[in-house]
Structure formats: structure tokens, C-alpha cells
C-alpha positions as CSV (number, residue, x, y, z in Angstrom):
1,M,54.1,56.0,128.0
2,K,56.5,53.2,127.2
3,Y,54.6,52.6,124.0
4,N,55.7,56.1,122.9
5,Y,59.3,55.3,123.7
6,T,59.1,52.2,121.6
7,V,57.8,54.1,118.6
8,L,60.3,57.0,119.0
9,L,63.3,54.8,119.5
10,S,62.3,52.6,116.6
11,A,61.9,55.6,114.3
12,A,65.3,57.0,115.4
13,T,67.0,53.7,115.0
14,M,65.7,53.2,111.5
15,S,66.7,56.8,110.7
16,V,70.3,56.0,111.7
17,I,70.2,52.7,109.7
18,Y,68.8,54.5,106.7
19,S,71.5,57.2,106.9
20,I,74.2,54.6,107.1
21,L,72.9,52.7,104.1
22,Y,72.0,55.5,101.9
23,V,73.4,58.9,103.0
24,H,76.8,57.4,104.1
25,Q,77.5,60.2,106.5
26,F,76.2,61.7,109.7
27,V,73.9,64.5,108.8
28,I,71.5,65.8,111.4
29,A,68.9,67.0,108.9
30,A,68.8,63.5,107.3
31,L,68.4,61.8,110.7
32,I,65.6,64.1,111.8
33,T,63.8,64.0,108.4
34,M,64.0,60.2,108.1
35,A,62.9,59.7,111.7
36,F,59.6,61.5,110.8
37,Y,59.2,59.3,107.8
38,F,59.6,56.2,109.9
39,L,57.5,57.5,112.8
40,F,54.1,57.6,111.1
41,P,54.0,54.1,109.7
42,Y,55.1,52.8,113.1
43,L,52.2,54.8,114.7
44,I,49.7,53.5,112.2
45,F,50.7,49.8,111.8
46,A,52.9,48.7,114.7
47,L,51.5,50.5,117.7
48,P,48.0,49.0,117.5
49,L,49.5,45.5,117.1
50,Q,51.7,46.2,120.1
51,Y,48.7,47.1,122.2
52,Y,47.1,43.8,121.3
53,M,50.2,41.7,122.0
54,N,50.9,43.2,125.4
55,K,47.8,41.4,126.7
56,K,50.1,38.4,127.0
57,P,53.7,39.8,127.2
58,K,56.6,37.6,126.1
59,R,60.1,38.8,125.5
60,F,61.6,38.1,122.1
61,H,58.8,35.7,121.2
62,P,59.2,34.5,117.6
63,L,55.4,34.7,116.9
64,Y,55.4,38.4,117.8
65,F,58.2,38.9,115.3
66,I,56.2,37.2,112.6
67,Y,53.2,39.5,113.4
68,Y,55.5,42.6,113.2
69,L,57.0,41.2,110.0
70,A,53.6,40.8,108.4
71,A,52.5,44.3,109.4
72,S,55.8,45.6,108.1
73,F,55.4,44.0,104.7
74,I,51.9,45.5,104.4
75,A,53.1,49.0,105.5
76,N,56.2,48.8,103.2
77,C,54.0,47.6,100.3
78,I,51.8,50.6,100.7
79,I,54.6,53.1,101.1
80,F,56.8,51.7,98.3
81,G,53.7,51.4,96.1
82,I,53.1,55.1,96.5
83,L,56.7,56.1,96.1
84,Q,57.8,53.6,93.4
85,P,58.0,54.9,89.8
86,S,55.0,53.6,87.9
87,G,57.0,51.4,85.4
88,E,58.9,49.4,88.1
89,S,57.7,46.3,89.9
90,L,57.4,46.7,93.6
91,F,58.6,43.1,94.3
92,S,61.8,43.5,92.2
93,N,63.0,46.3,94.4
94,S,65.5,44.9,96.9
95,A,65.1,47.9,99.2
96,F,61.5,46.9,99.7
97,Y,62.5,43.6,101.3
98,I,65.4,45.1,103.3
99,F,63.2,47.7,104.9
100,A,60.4,45.3,105.5
101,V,62.6,43.1,107.5
102,L,64.6,45.9,109.2
103,T,61.6,47.8,110.3
104,A,60.1,44.6,111.8
105,V,63.3,43.6,113.6
106,V,64.0,47.1,115.0
107,Y,60.4,47.4,116.4
108,W,60.4,43.8,117.8
109,V,63.7,44.4,119.6
110,W,62.6,47.7,121.2
111,D,59.2,46.3,122.1
112,S,60.8,43.2,123.7
113,V,63.4,45.3,125.6
114,L,61.0,48.0,126.8
115,L,57.6,46.4,127.2
116,Q,57.5,42.7,127.0
117,K,58.0,41.7,130.6
118,Q,58.3,38.0,131.6
119,R,55.8,37.2,134.2
120,P,57.3,35.6,137.3
121,A,56.8,31.9,137.6
122,T,54.2,31.1,140.3
123,E,55.2,28.5,142.8
124,A,52.8,25.6,143.1
């Protein structure tokens, strides 16, 4: 169940960030709509990776962030590739890089806060 919270909170957080960056005001319709747009890539790309990494949980582990960053670049490459006008280069779009990093950071933070528990040190 906590996996669902991570996905939902990440999508909601990215929706708020998107609204601040591009809408410049608090509009409920924009927040809800963008939350759905961010929800599905998180479900497809980040959630399976999260299941795999929870076999050895570590809070705020840099390697986990790199994994999320790689998955985020792939997801954003697909999404921006579909939505980008045909004459423009994907890699010249600064929004591509901004959202690739932001989506990875947001998911990594929520994953670390909600799921990645430190195992107690065993006494020898």
C-alpha cells in the first residue's frame, strides 16, 4: 500500500511544481489534470524499479537516485518525443532536462521517506 502512496504523492508533488513553473497560479483543474499526466509514467517506469530496490532498502542512497534518474530520462525521452513538434530536437529542449531531473528527485525523496527503512544494526 505504501507503494501507492509514493506514486500518488510524487504525481501530486510534480503537479504542484508544474503549476508553479508553467501555470503561475493555483488552479485546481490544472493540478488534477497534471497529476494524472504524471501518475502514469510513475506507474510504468518508477514503480517496478521501486519494487526491485526495496529488496535491500536504504534511505536516500545515491545509487537509487541514479537508477531513478536513468528511468526518468528514458520516460521523459519517450513522452517528450511523442509530444515534441517534429521539427525540434528533443535534446535542445531545456524542459526535457528539468523534468527528467525533477521527476527523479521527487520520486526518490518520497520513496526514501515512505519506504526505504534503515535496518537496525545487529549487535555482535
